[in-house]
N, CA, C, O and the ligand as a Tripos MOL2 file, in Angstrom:
@<TRIPOS>MOLECULE
protein
  301   299    76     0     0
PROTEIN
NO_CHARGES

@<TRIPOS>ATOM
      1 N         150.4350  176.1440  137.8690 N.3       1 MET1
      2 CA        149.2440  175.2730  137.7320 C.3       1 MET1
      3 C         148.4060  175.6800  136.5190 C.2       1 MET1
      4 O         147.8460  174.8370  135.8180 O.2       1 MET1
      5 N         148.3350  176.9810  136.2910 N.am      2 LYS2
      6 CA        147.5640  177.5040  135.1620 C.3       2 LYS2
      7 C         148.1070  176.9690  133.8320 C.2       2 LYS2
      8 O         147.3520  176.6320  132.9210 O.2       2 LYS2
      9 N         149.4600  176.9020  133.7510 N.am      3 TYR3
     10 CA        150.1050  176.4490  132.5070 C.3       3 TYR3
     11 C         149.9000  174.9520  132.2840 C.2       3 TYR3
     12 O         149.7760  174.5040  131.1440 O.2       3 TYR3
     13 N         149.8650  174.1860  133.3580 N.am      4 LEU4
     14 CA        149.6320  172.7340  133.2360 C.3       4 LEU4
     15 C         148.2800  172.4630  132.5830 C.2       4 LEU4
     16 O         148.1630  171.5930  131.7200 O.2       4 LEU4
     17 N         147.2730  173.2050  132.9980 N.am      5 ILE5
     18 CA        145.9320  173.0280  132.4180 C.3       5 ILE5
     19 C         145.9530  173.4140  130.9470 C.2       5 ILE5
     20 O         145.3720  172.7280  130.1060 O.2       5 ILE5
     21 N         146.6290  174.5200  130.6450 N.am      6 LEU6
     22 CA        146.7250  174.9970  129.2600 C.3       6 LEU6
     23 C         147.4320  173.9710  128.3790 C.2       6 LEU6
     24 O         146.9860  173.6890  127.2670 O.2       6 LEU6
     25 N         148.5490  173.4090  128.8850 N.am      7 ILE7
     26 CA        149.2890  172.3800  128.1330 C.3       7 ILE7
     27 C         148.4070  171.1500  127.9310 C.2       7 ILE7
     28 O         148.3920  170.5640  126.8490 O.2       7 ILE7
     29 N         147.6750  170.7630  128.9700 N.am      8 GLY8
     30 CA        146.7710  169.6170  128.8670 C.3       8 GLY8
     31 C         145.7080  169.8360  127.8020 C.2       8 GLY8
     32 O         145.3820  168.9180  127.0490 O.2       8 GLY8
     33 N         145.1670  171.0410  127.7360 N.am      9 VAL9
     34 CA        144.1390  171.3550  126.7310 C.3       9 VAL9
     35 C         144.7470  171.2910  125.3310 C.2       9 VAL9
     36 O         144.1370  170.7430  124.4130 O.2       9 VAL9
     37 N         145.9520  171.8540  125.1650 N.am     10 VAL10
     38 CA        146.6090  171.8710  123.8520 C.3      10 VAL10
     39 C         146.9320  170.4460  123.4080 C.2      10 VAL10
     40 O         146.6550  170.0810  122.2650 O.2      10 VAL10
     41 N         147.5090  169.6390  124.2880 N.am     11 VAL11
     42 CA        147.8400  168.2460  123.9540 C.3      11 VAL11
     43 C         146.5710  167.4690  123.6250 C.2      11 VAL11
     44 O         146.5500  166.6830  122.6780 O.2      11 VAL11
     45 N         145.5170  167.6830  124.4000 N.am     12 GLY12
     46 CA        144.2460  167.0140  124.1460 C.3      12 GLY12
     47 C         143.6760  167.3970  122.7850 C.2      12 GLY12
     48 O         143.1370  166.5550  122.0670 O.2      12 GLY12
     49 N         143.8010  168.6670  122.4430 N.am     13 LEU13
     50 CA        143.3080  169.1520  121.1520 C.3      13 LEU13
     51 C         144.0900  168.5260  120.0080 C.2      13 LEU13
     52 O         143.4980  168.0990  119.0170 O.2      13 LEU13
     53 N         145.4240  168.4630  120.1320 N.am     14 ILE14
     54 CA        146.2740  167.8520  119.1010 C.3      14 ILE14
     55 C         145.9250  166.3720  118.9630 C.2      14 ILE14
     56 O         145.7890  165.8690  117.8480 O.2      14 ILE14
     57 N         145.7810  165.6820  120.0750 N.am     15 TRP15
     58 CA        145.4370  164.2560  120.0690 C.3      15 TRP15
     59 C         144.0970  164.0340  119.3750 C.2      15 TRP15
     60 O         143.9390  163.1080  118.5800 O.2      15 TRP15
     61 N         143.1220  164.9110  119.6950 N.am     16 TRP16
     62 CA        141.7790  164.7750  119.1380 C.3      16 TRP16
     63 C         141.8170  164.9960  117.6250 C.2      16 TRP16
     64 O         141.1720  164.2590  116.8790 O.2      16 TRP16
     65 N         142.5670  166.0050  117.1630 N.am     17 ILE17
     66 CA        142.6730  166.2880  115.7190 C.3      17 ILE17
     67 C         143.3310  165.1120  115.0100 C.2      17 ILE17
     68 O         142.8930  164.7000  113.9360 O.2      17 ILE17
     69 N         144.3950  164.5700  115.6220 N.am     18 LYS18
     70 CA        145.1450  163.4840  115.0010 C.3      18 LYS18
     71 C         144.3160  162.2100  114.8600 C.2      18 LYS18
     72 O         144.3870  161.5330  113.8340 O.2      18 LYS18
     73 N         143.5340  161.8840  115.8840 N.am     19 PHE19
     74 CA        142.8240  160.6040  115.8730 C.3      19 PHE19
     75 C         141.3860  160.6940  115.3800 C.2      19 PHE19
     76 O         140.7350  159.6630  115.2080 O.2      19 PHE19
     77 N         140.8810  161.8900  115.1500 N.am     20 SER20
     78 CA        139.5220  162.0210  114.6230 C.3      20 SER20
     79 C         139.5020  161.8510  113.1110 C.2      20 SER20
     80 O         138.4380  161.6710  112.5190 O.2      20 SER20
     81 N         140.6790  161.9080  112.4800 N.am     21 ARG21
     82 CA        140.7560  161.7130  111.0250 C.3      21 ARG21
     83 C         140.8180  160.2290  110.6880 C.2      21 ARG21
     84 O         141.2350  159.4280  111.5250 O.2      21 ARG21
     85 N         140.4060  159.8410  109.4640 N.am     22 PRO22
     86 CA        140.4910  158.4370  109.0630 C.3      22 PRO22
     87 C         141.9220  157.9280  109.1060 C.2      22 PRO22
     88 O         142.8620  158.6660  108.8120 O.2      22 PRO22
     89 N         142.0810  156.6590  109.4750 N.am     23 ALA23
     90 CA        143.4120  156.0910  109.6670 C.3      23 ALA23
     91 C         144.1930  156.0320  108.3600 C.2      23 ALA23
     92 O         145.3600  156.4190  108.3060 O.2      23 ALA23
     93 N         143.5370  155.5440  107.3010 N.am     24 LYS24
     94 CA        144.2560  155.4290  106.0380 C.3      24 LYS24
     95 C         143.8120  156.5240  105.0710 C.2      24 LYS24
     96 O         142.6330  156.8740  105.0360 O.2      24 LYS24
     97 N         144.7320  157.0600  104.2960 N.am     25 PRO25
     98 CA        144.3520  158.1070  103.3480 C.3      25 PRO25
     99 C         143.4450  157.5550  102.2640 C.2      25 PRO25
    100 O         143.7280  156.5070  101.6850 O.2      25 PRO25
    101 N         142.3570  158.2590  101.9900 N.am     26 SER26
    102 CA        141.4170  157.7840  100.9690 C.3      26 SER26
    103 C         141.7930  158.3480   99.6090 C.2      26 SER26
    104 O         142.2920  159.4680   99.5020 O.2      26 SER26
    105 N         141.5500  157.5620   98.5780 N.am     27 ALA27
    106 CA        141.8440  157.9920   97.2130 C.3      27 ALA27
    107 C         140.8510  159.0640   96.7900 C.2      27 ALA27
    108 O         139.7570  159.1490   97.3480 O.2      27 ALA27
    109 N         141.2160  159.8740   95.8190 N.am     28 PRO28
    110 CA        140.2550  160.8640   95.3020 C.3      28 PRO28
    111 C         138.9730  160.1980   94.8280 C.2      28 PRO28
    112 O         139.0020  159.0730   94.3300 O.2      28 PRO28
    113 N         137.8470  160.8890   94.9820 N.am     29 ALA29
    114 CA        136.5320  160.3020   94.7210 C.3      29 ALA29
    115 C         136.4120  159.7650   93.2970 C.2      29 ALA29
    116 O         135.8660  158.6810   93.0920 O.2      29 ALA29
    117 N         136.9050  160.4970   92.3320 N.am     30 ALA30
    118 CA        136.7650  160.0880   90.9350 C.3      30 ALA30
    119 C         137.4890  158.7620   90.6820 C.2      30 ALA30
    120 O         136.9840  157.8840   89.9810 O.2      30 ALA30
    121 N         138.6780  158.6410   91.2670 N.am     31 GLU31
    122 CA        139.4440  157.4110   91.0780 C.3      31 GLU31
    123 C         138.7670  156.2370   91.7750 C.2      31 GLU31
    124 O         138.7010  155.1350   91.2290 O.2      31 GLU31
    125 N         138.2670  156.4780   92.9760 N.am     32 ALA32
    126 CA        137.6530  155.4090   93.7480 C.3      32 ALA32
    127 C         136.4030  154.8930   93.0600 C.2      32 ALA32
    128 O         136.1230  153.6950   93.1040 O.2      32 ALA32
    129 N         135.6480  155.7780   92.4250 N.am     33 ASP33
    130 CA        134.4010  155.3760   91.7860 C.3      33 ASP33
    131 C         134.6440  154.5680   90.5120 C.2      33 ASP33
    132 O         133.9960  153.5450   90.2880 O.2      33 ASP33
    133 N         135.5720  155.0260   89.6850 N.am     34 ASN34
    134 CA        135.7060  154.4410   88.3540 C.3      34 ASN34
    135 C         136.9170  153.5350   88.2150 C.2      34 ASN34
    136 O         136.9710  152.7300   87.2860 O.2      34 ASN34
    137 N         137.8780  153.6410   89.1010 N.am     35 GLY35
    138 CA        139.1160  152.9040   88.9440 C.3      35 GLY35
    139 C         139.9240  153.5040   87.8070 C.2      35 GLY35
    140 O         139.5100  154.4950   87.2050 O.2      35 GLY35
    141 N         141.0600  152.9190   87.5100 N.am     36 PRO36
    142 CA        141.8690  153.4400   86.4110 C.3      36 PRO36
    143 C         141.1480  153.2790   85.0800 C.2      36 PRO36
    144 O         140.6420  152.2060   84.7540 O.2      36 PRO36
    145 N         141.1130  154.3540   84.3290 N.am     37 GLN37
    146 CA        140.4070  154.3390   83.0490 C.3      37 GLN37
    147 C         141.4000  154.1020   81.9200 C.2      37 GLN37
    148 O         142.4880  154.6760   81.9350 O.2      37 GLN37
    149 N         141.0510  153.2660   80.9350 N.am     38 PRO38
    150 CA        141.8980  153.1280   79.7540 C.3      38 PRO38
    151 C         141.8930  154.4410   78.9810 C.2      38 PRO38
    152 O         140.8640  155.1070   78.8690 O.2      38 PRO38
    153 N         143.0650  154.8050   78.4480 N.am     39 MET39
    154 CA        143.1840  156.0460   77.7040 C.3      39 MET39
    155 C         142.9360  155.7700   76.2260 C.2      39 MET39
    156 O         143.3710  154.7530   75.6850 O.2      39 MET39
    157 N         142.2350  156.6890   75.5910 N.am     40 VAL40
    158 CA        141.9930  156.5870   74.1530 C.3      40 VAL40
    159 C         142.5040  157.8660   73.4890 C.2      40 VAL40
    160 O         142.7230  158.8800   74.1520 O.2      40 VAL40
    161 N         142.6880  157.7980   72.1740 N.am     41 ARG41
    162 CA        143.2740  158.9150   71.4330 C.3      41 ARG41
    163 C         142.2310  159.4860   70.4880 C.2      41 ARG41
    164 O         141.5860  158.7540   69.7380 O.2      41 ARG41
    165 N         142.0750  160.7970   70.5320 N.am     42 CYS42
    166 CA        141.1490  161.4750   69.6250 C.3      42 CYS42
    167 C         141.6320  161.2910   68.1930 C.2      42 CYS42
    168 O         142.7880  161.5730   67.8800 O.2      42 CYS42
    169 N         140.7410  160.8170   67.3250 N.am     43 ALA43
    170 CA        141.1190  160.5550   65.9360 C.3      43 ALA43
    171 C         141.3310  161.8480   65.1510 C.2      43 ALA43
    172 O         141.9130  161.8180   64.0660 O.2      43 ALA43
    173 N         140.8740  162.9690   65.6740 N.am     44 HIS44
    174 CA        141.0140  164.2440   64.9620 C.3      44 HIS44
    175 C         142.2730  164.9980   65.3860 C.2      44 HIS44
    176 O         143.0730  165.3770   64.5300 O.2      44 HIS44
    177 N         142.4640  165.2240   66.6840 N.am     45 CYS45
    178 CA        143.5820  166.0550   67.1390 C.3      45 CYS45
    179 C         144.6700  165.2560   67.8520 C.2      45 CYS45
    180 O         145.7430  165.7940   68.1260 O.2      45 CYS45
    181 N         144.4160  163.9840   68.1580 N.am     46 GLY46
    182 CA        145.4410  163.1640   68.7790 C.3      46 GLY46
    183 C         145.5180  163.2890   70.2920 C.2      46 GLY46
    184 O         146.4030  162.6990   70.9120 O.2      46 GLY46
    185 N         144.6150  164.0390   70.8940 N.am     47 LEU47
    186 CA        144.6040  164.1990   72.3460 C.3      47 LEU47
    187 C         144.2640  162.8740   73.0230 C.2      47 LEU47
    188 O         143.3510  162.1650   72.5990 O.2      47 LEU47
    189 N         145.0120  162.5490   74.0830 N.am     48 HIS48
    190 CA        144.6970  161.3520   74.8700 C.3      48 HIS48
    191 C         143.7730  161.7360   76.0150 C.2      48 HIS48
    192 O         144.0010  162.7320   76.7010 O.2      48 HIS48
    193 N         142.7300  160.9410   76.2190 N.am     49 LEU49
    194 CA        141.7770  161.2280   77.2790 C.3      49 LEU49
    195 C         141.1870  159.9240   77.8030 C.2      49 LEU49
    196 O         141.2230  158.9070   77.1120 O.2      49 LEU49
    197 N         140.6400  159.9460   79.0300 N.am     50 PRO50
    198 CA        140.0210  158.7220   79.5640 C.3      50 PRO50
    199 C         138.8480  158.2890   78.6970 C.2      50 PRO50
    200 O         138.1090  159.1100   78.1540 O.2      50 PRO50
    201 N         138.7020  156.9700   78.5850 N.am     51 GLN51
    202 CA        137.6770  156.4210   77.6980 C.3      51 GLN51
    203 C         136.2710  156.8760   78.0800 C.2      51 GLN51
    204 O         135.4220  157.0590   77.2080 O.2      51 GLN51
    205 N         136.0180  157.0600   79.3750 N.am     52 ASN52
    206 CA        134.6690  157.4450   79.7940 C.3      52 ASN52
    207 C         134.3360  158.8930   79.4500 C.2      52 ASN52
    208 O         133.1770  159.2990   79.5420 O.2      52 ASN52
    209 N         135.3620  159.6940   79.0450 N.am     53 GLU53
    210 CA        135.1060  161.0780   78.6510 C.3      53 GLU53
    211 C         135.1140  161.2370   77.1330 C.2      53 GLU53
    212 O         134.8460  162.3250   76.6240 O.2      53 GLU53
    213 N         135.4170  160.1670   76.4110 N.am     54 ALA54
    214 CA        135.5350  160.2550   74.9590 C.3      54 ALA54
    215 C         134.1640  160.1710   74.2920 C.2      54 ALA54
    216 O         133.2220  159.5930   74.8350 O.2      54 ALA54
    217 N         134.0780  160.7650   73.0970 N.am     55 ILE55
    218 CA        132.8620  160.6790   72.2830 C.3      55 ILE55
    219 C         133.0590  159.5080   71.3270 C.2      55 ILE55
    220 O         133.9530  159.5230   70.4800 O.2      55 ILE55
    221 N         132.2120  158.5000   71.4760 N.am     56 ASP56
    222 CA        132.3340  157.3260   70.6150 C.3      56 ASP56
    223 C         131.6410  157.5460   69.2850 C.2      56 ASP56
    224 O         130.5850  158.1730   69.2060 O.2      56 ASP56
    225 N         132.2580  157.0210   68.2540 N.am     57 SER57
    226 CA        131.6740  157.0700   66.9160 C.3      57 SER57
    227 C         131.7370  155.6650   66.3390 C.2      57 SER57
    228 O         132.2970  154.7560   66.9530 O.2      57 SER57
    229 N         131.1650  155.4940   65.1640 N.am     58 ALA58
    230 CA        131.1720  154.1710   64.5350 C.3      58 ALA58
    231 C         132.6000  153.7230   64.2320 C.2      58 ALA58
    232 O         132.9370  152.5500   64.3930 O.2      58 ALA58
    233 N         133.4370  154.6650   63.7920 N.am     59 ASN59
    234 CA        134.7790  154.3110   63.3190 C.3      59 ASN59
    235 C         135.8900  154.6550   64.3030 C.2      59 ASN59
    236 O         136.9540  154.0370   64.2580 O.2      59 ASN59
    237 N         135.6740  155.6190   65.1880 N.am     60 ALA60
    238 CA        136.7600  156.1200   66.0200 C.3      60 ALA60
    239 C         136.2050  156.7750   67.2700 C.2      60 ALA60
    240 O         134.9910  156.8390   67.4630 O.2      60 ALA60
    241 N         137.1000  157.2610   68.1180 N.am     61 VAL61
    242 CA        136.7020  158.0280   69.3010 C.3      61 VAL61
    243 C         137.2800  159.4310   69.1760 C.2      61 VAL61
    244 O         138.3240  159.6290   68.5530 O.2      61 VAL61
    245 N         136.5990  160.3980   69.7680 N.am     62 TYR62
    246 CA        136.9930  161.8070   69.6930 C.3      62 TYR62
    247 C         136.9430  162.4250   71.0750 C.2      62 TYR62
    248 O         136.2520  161.9460   71.9740 O.2      62 TYR62
    249 N         137.7120  163.5240   71.2200 N.am     63 CYS63
    250 CA        137.7810  164.1900   72.5150 C.3      63 CYS63
    251 C         136.5470  165.0530   72.7600 C.2      63 CYS63
    252 O         136.2250  165.3540   73.9090 O.2      63 CYS63
    253 N         135.8620  165.4490   71.7070 N.am     64 SER64
    254 CA        134.6970  166.3200   71.8620 C.3      64 SER64
    255 C         133.7460  166.1310   70.6880 C.2      64 SER64
    256 O         134.1020  165.5720   69.6510 O.2      64 SER64
    257 N         132.5300  166.6130   70.8860 N.am     65 GLN65
    258 CA        131.5230  166.5450   69.8230 C.3      65 GLN65
    259 C         131.9780  167.3610   68.6130 C.2      65 GLN65
    260 O         131.7330  166.9780   67.4690 O.2      65 GLN65
    261 N         132.6380  168.4830   68.8740 N.am     66 ALA66
    262 CA        133.1010  169.3520   67.7830 C.3      66 ALA66
    263 C         134.0910  168.6140   66.8890 C.2      66 ALA66
    264 O         134.0130  168.7220   65.6660 O.2      66 ALA66
    265 N         135.0170  167.8670   67.4800 N.am     67 HIS67
    266 CA        136.0040  167.1440   66.6760 C.3      67 HIS67
    267 C         135.3570  165.9810   65.9370 C.2      67 HIS67
    268 O         135.7770  165.6310   64.8340 O.2      67 HIS67
    269 N         134.3480  165.3910   66.5330 N.am     68 ARG68
    270 CA        133.6200  164.3360   65.8350 C.3      68 ARG68
    271 C         132.9240  164.9020   64.5960 C.2      68 ARG68
    272 O         132.9390  164.2950   63.5250 O.2      68 ARG68
    273 N         132.3180  166.0700   64.7660 N.am     69 ASP69
    274 CA        131.6290  166.7070   63.6400 C.3      69 ASP69
    275 C         132.6150  167.1290   62.5600 C.2      69 ASP69
    276 O         132.3090  167.0360   61.3710 O.2      69 ASP69
    277 N         133.8030  167.5960   62.9660 N.am     70 LEU70
    278 CA        134.8140  168.0080   61.9800 C.3      70 LEU70
    279 C         135.3470  166.8130   61.2090 C.2      70 LEU70
    280 O         135.5550  166.8910   59.9990 O.2      70 LEU70
    281 N         135.5680  165.7030   61.9100 N.am     71 ALA71
    282 CA        136.1560  164.5420   61.2670 C.3      71 ALA71
    283 C         135.1270  163.7550   60.4620 C.2      71 ALA71
    284 O         135.4460  163.1720   59.4260 O.2      71 ALA71
    285 N         133.8890  163.7460   60.9520 N.am     72 GLU72
    286 CA        132.8290  162.9930   60.2710 C.3      72 GLU72
    287 C         131.6350  163.9130   60.0440 C.2      72 GLU72
    288 O         130.6260  163.8040   60.7420 O.2      72 GLU72
    289 N         131.7410  164.8110   59.0800 N.am     73 PRO73
    290 CA        130.6250  165.7330   58.8510 C.3      73 PRO73
    291 C         129.3550  164.9810   58.4570 C.2      73 PRO73
    292 O         129.3780  164.0370   57.6670 O.2      73 PRO73
    293 N         128.2580  165.4350   59.0340 N.am     74 ARG74
    294 CA        126.9840  164.7790   58.7060 C.3      74 ARG74
    295 C         126.4920  165.2710   57.3470 C.2      74 ARG74
    296 O         126.5970  166.4590   57.0420 O.2      74 ARG74
    297 N         125.9580  164.3640   56.5330 N.am     75 ALA75
    298 CA        125.5090  164.7230   55.1800 C.3      75 ALA75
    299 C         124.2270  165.5510   55.2380 C.2      75 ALA75
    300 O         123.6990  165.9450   54.1990 O.2      75 ALA75
    301 ZN        140.1800  166.1230   69.4540 Zn       76 ZN76
@<TRIPOS>BOND
     1     1     2 1
     2     2     3 1
     3     3     4 2
     4     3     5 am
     5     5     6 1
     6     6     7 1
     7     7     8 2
     8     7     9 am
     9     9    10 1
    10    10    11 1
    11    11    12 2
    12    11    13 am
    13    13    14 1
    14    14    15 1
    15    15    16 2
    16    15    17 am
    17    17    18 1
    18    18    19 1
    19    19    20 2
    20    19    21 am
    21    21    22 1
    22    22    23 1
    23    23    24 2
    24    23    25 am
    25    25    26 1
    26    26    27 1
    27    27    28 2
    28    27    29 am
    29    29    30 1
    30    30    31 1
    31    31    32 2
    32    31    33 am
    33    33    34 1
    34    34    35 1
    35    35    36 2
    36    35    37 am
    37    37    38 1
    38    38    39 1
    39    39    40 2
    40    39    41 am
    41    41    42 1
    42    42    43 1
    43    43    44 2
    44    43    45 am
    45    45    46 1
    46    46    47 1
    47    47    48 2
    48    47    49 am
    49    49    50 1
    50    50    51 1
    51    51    52 2
    52    51    53 am
    53    53    54 1
    54    54    55 1
    55    55    56 2
    56    55    57 am
    57    57    58 1
    58    58    59 1
    59    59    60 2
    60    59    61 am
    61    61    62 1
    62    62    63 1
    63    63    64 2
    64    63    65 am
    65    65    66 1
    66    66    67 1
    67    67    68 2
    68    67    69 am
    69    69    70 1
    70    70    71 1
    71    71    72 2
    72    71    73 am
    73    73    74 1
    74    74    75 1
    75    75    76 2
    76    75    77 am
    77    77    78 1
    78    78    79 1
    79    79    80 2
    80    79    81 am
    81    81    82 1
    82    82    83 1
    83    83    84 2
    84    83    85 am
    85    85    86 1
    86    86    87 1
    87    87    88 2
    88    87    89 am
    89    89    90 1
    90    90    91 1
    91    91    92 2
    92    91    93 am
    93    93    94 1
    94    94    95 1
    95    95    96 2
    96    95    97 am
    97    97    98 1
    98    98    99 1
    99    99   100 2
   100    99   101 am
   101   101   102 1
   102   102   103 1
   103   103   104 2
   104   103   105 am
   105   105   106 1
   106   106   107 1
   107   107   108 2
   108   107   109 am
   109   109   110 1
   110   110   111 1
   111   111   112 2
   112   111   113 am
   113   113   114 1
   114   114   115 1
   115   115   116 2
   116   115   117 am
   117   117   118 1
   118   118   119 1
   119   119   120 2
   120   119   121 am
   121   121   122 1
   122   122   123 1
   123   123   124 2
   124   123   125 am
   125   125   126 1
   126   126   127 1
   127   127   128 2
   128   127   129 am
   129   129   130 1
   130   130   131 1
   131   131   132 2
   132   131   133 am
   133   133   134 1
   134   134   135 1
   135   135   136 2
   136   135   137 am
   137   137   138 1
   138   138   139 1
   139   139   140 2
   140   139   141 am
   141   141   142 1
   142   142   143 1
   143   143   144 2
   144   143   145 am
   145   145   146 1
   146   146   147 1
   147   147   148 2
   148   147   149 am
   149   149   150 1
   150   150   151 1
   151   151   152 2
   152   151   153 am
   153   153   154 1
   154   154   155 1
   155   155   156 2
   156   155   157 am
   157   157   158 1
   158   158   159 1
   159   159   160 2
   160   159   161 am
   161   161   162 1
   162   162   163 1
   163   163   164 2
   164   163   165 am
   165   165   166 1
   166   166   167 1
   167   167   168 2
   168   167   169 am
   169   169   170 1
   170   170   171 1
   171   171   172 2
   172   171   173 am
   173   173   174 1
   174   174   175 1
   175   175   176 2
   176   175   177 am
   177   177   178 1
   178   178   179 1
   179   179   180 2
   180   179   181 am
   181   181   182 1
   182   182   183 1
   183   183   184 2
   184   183   185 am
   185   185   186 1
   186   186   187 1
   187   187   188 2
   188   187   189 am
   189   189   190 1
   190   190   191 1
   191   191   192 2
   192   191   193 am
   193   193   194 1
   194   194   195 1
   195   195   196 2
   196   195   197 am
   197   197   198 1
   198   198   199 1
   199   199   200 2
   200   199   201 am
   201   201   202 1
   202   202   203 1
   203   203   204 2
   204   203   205 am
   205   205   206 1
   206   206   207 1
   207   207   208 2
   208   207   209 am
   209   209   210 1
   210   210   211 1
   211   211   212 2
   212   211   213 am
   213   213   214 1
   214   214   215 1
   215   215   216 2
   216   215   217 am
   217   217   218 1
   218   218   219 1
   219   219   220 2
   220   219   221 am
   221   221   222 1
   222   222   223 1
   223   223   224 2
   224   223   225 am
   225   225   226 1
   226   226   227 1
   227   227   228 2
   228   227   229 am
   229   229   230 1
   230   230   231 1
   231   231   232 2
   232   231   233 am
   233   233   234 1
   234   234   235 1
   235   235   236 2
   236   235   237 am
   237   237   238 1
   238   238   239 1
   239   239   240 2
   240   239   241 am
   241   241   242 1
   242   242   243 1
   243   243   244 2
   244   243   245 am
   245   245   246 1
   246   246   247 1
   247   247   248 2
   248   247   249 am
   249   249   250 1
   250   250   251 1
   251   251   252 2
   252   251   253 am
   253   253   254 1
   254   254   255 1
   255   255   256 2
   256   255   257 am
   257   257   258 1
   258   258   259 1
   259   259   260 2
   260   259   261 am
   261   261   262 1
   262   262   263 1
   263   263   264 2
   264   263   265 am
   265   265   266 1
   266   266   267 1
   267   267   268 2
   268   267   269 am
   269   269   270 1
   270   270   271 1
   271   271   272 2
   272   271   273 am
   273   273   274 1
   274   274   275 1
   275   275   276 2
   276   275   277 am
   277   277   278 1
   278   278   279 1
   279   279   280 2
   280   279   281 am
   281   281   282 1
   282   282   283 1
   283   283   284 2
   284   283   285 am
   285   285   286 1
   286   286   287 1
   287   287   288 2
   288   287   289 am
   289   289   290 1
   290   290   291 1
   291   291   292 2
   292   291   293 am
   293   293   294 1
   294   294   295 1
   295   295   296 2
   296   295   297 am
   297   297   298 1
   298   298   299 1
   299   299   300 2
@<TRIPOS>SUBSTRUCTURE
     1 MET1         2 RESIDUE 1 A MET
     2 LYS2         6 RESIDUE 1 A LYS
     3 TYR3        10 RESIDUE 1 A TYR
     4 LEU4        14 RESIDUE 1 A LEU
     5 ILE5        18 RESIDUE 1 A ILE
     6 LEU6        22 RESIDUE 1 A LEU
     7 ILE7        26 RESIDUE 1 A ILE
     8 GLY8        30 RESIDUE 1 A GLY
     9 VAL9        34 RESIDUE 1 A VAL
    10 VAL10       38 RESIDUE 1 A VAL
    11 VAL11       42 RESIDUE 1 A VAL
    12 GLY12       46 RESIDUE 1 A GLY
    13 LEU13       50 RESIDUE 1 A LEU
    14 ILE14       54 RESIDUE 1 A ILE
    15 TRP15       58 RESIDUE 1 A TRP
    16 TRP16       62 RESIDUE 1 A TRP
    17 ILE17       66 RESIDUE 1 A ILE
    18 LYS18       70 RESIDUE 1 A LYS
    19 PHE19       74 RESIDUE 1 A PHE
    20 SER20       78 RESIDUE 1 A SER
    21 ARG21       82 RESIDUE 1 A ARG
    22 PRO22       86 RESIDUE 1 A PRO
    23 ALA23       90 RESIDUE 1 A ALA
    24 LYS24       94 RESIDUE 1 A LYS
    25 PRO25       98 RESIDUE 1 A PRO
    26 SER26      102 RESIDUE 1 A SER
    27 ALA27      106 RESIDUE 1 A ALA
    28 PRO28      110 RESIDUE 1 A PRO
    29 ALA29      114 RESIDUE 1 A ALA
    30 ALA30      118 RESIDUE 1 A ALA
    31 GLU31      122 RESIDUE 1 A GLU
    32 ALA32      126 RESIDUE 1 A ALA
    33 ASP33      130 RESIDUE 1 A ASP
    34 ASN34      134 RESIDUE 1 A ASN
    35 GLY35      138 RESIDUE 1 A GLY
    36 PRO36      142 RESIDUE 1 A PRO
    37 GLN37      146 RESIDUE 1 A GLN
    38 PRO38      150 RESIDUE 1 A PRO
    39 MET39      154 RESIDUE 1 A MET
    40 VAL40      158 RESIDUE 1 A VAL
    41 ARG41      162 RESIDUE 1 A ARG
    42 CYS42      166 RESIDUE 1 A CYS
    43 ALA43      170 RESIDUE 1 A ALA
    44 HIS44      174 RESIDUE 1 A HIS
    45 CYS45      178 RESIDUE 1 A CYS
    46 GLY46      182 RESIDUE 1 A GLY
    47 LEU47      186 RESIDUE 1 A LEU
    48 HIS48      190 RESIDUE 1 A HIS
    49 LEU49      194 RESIDUE 1 A LEU
    50 PRO50      198 RESIDUE 1 A PRO
    51 GLN51      202 RESIDUE 1 A GLN
    52 ASN52      206 RESIDUE 1 A ASN
    53 GLU53      210 RESIDUE 1 A GLU
    54 ALA54      214 RESIDUE 1 A ALA
    55 ILE55      218 RESIDUE 1 A ILE
    56 ASP56      222 RESIDUE 1 A ASP
    57 SER57      226 RESIDUE 1 A SER
    58 ALA58      230 RESIDUE 1 A ALA
    59 ASN59      234 RESIDUE 1 A ASN
    60 ALA60      238 RESIDUE 1 A ALA
    61 VAL61      242 RESIDUE 1 A VAL
    62 TYR62      246 RESIDUE 1 A TYR
    63 CYS63      250 RESIDUE 1 A CYS
    64 SER64      254 RESIDUE 1 A SER
    65 GLN65      258 RESIDUE 1 A GLN
    66 ALA66      262 RESIDUE 1 A ALA
    67 HIS67      266 RESIDUE 1 A HIS
    68 ARG68      270 RESIDUE 1 A ARG
    69 ASP69      274 RESIDUE 1 A ASP
    70 LEU70      278 RESIDUE 1 A LEU
    71 ALA71      282 RESIDUE 1 A ALA
    72 GLU72      286 RESIDUE 1 A GLU
    73 PRO73      290 RESIDUE 1 A PRO
    74 ARG74      294 RESIDUE 1 A ARG
    75 ALA75      298 RESIDUE 1 A ALA
    76 ZN76       301 GROUP 0 **** ****
């Protein structure tokens, strides 16, 4: 009788863990918020990166402020 109660508790615990989680797997937060991002290419080093992380310039896009400064030095 003792084992029946123990098995019942274990099965109940497994059932609770299984059904307390969301039914469908959720996408990673970053993807869900922004959706698929178009990729752009750094005009200095050629690195591909998401458009929302790129540094925009008048003529091109860059992967970082440093590469923008190297490619387009300020007078
Ligand atoms: Zn770069």
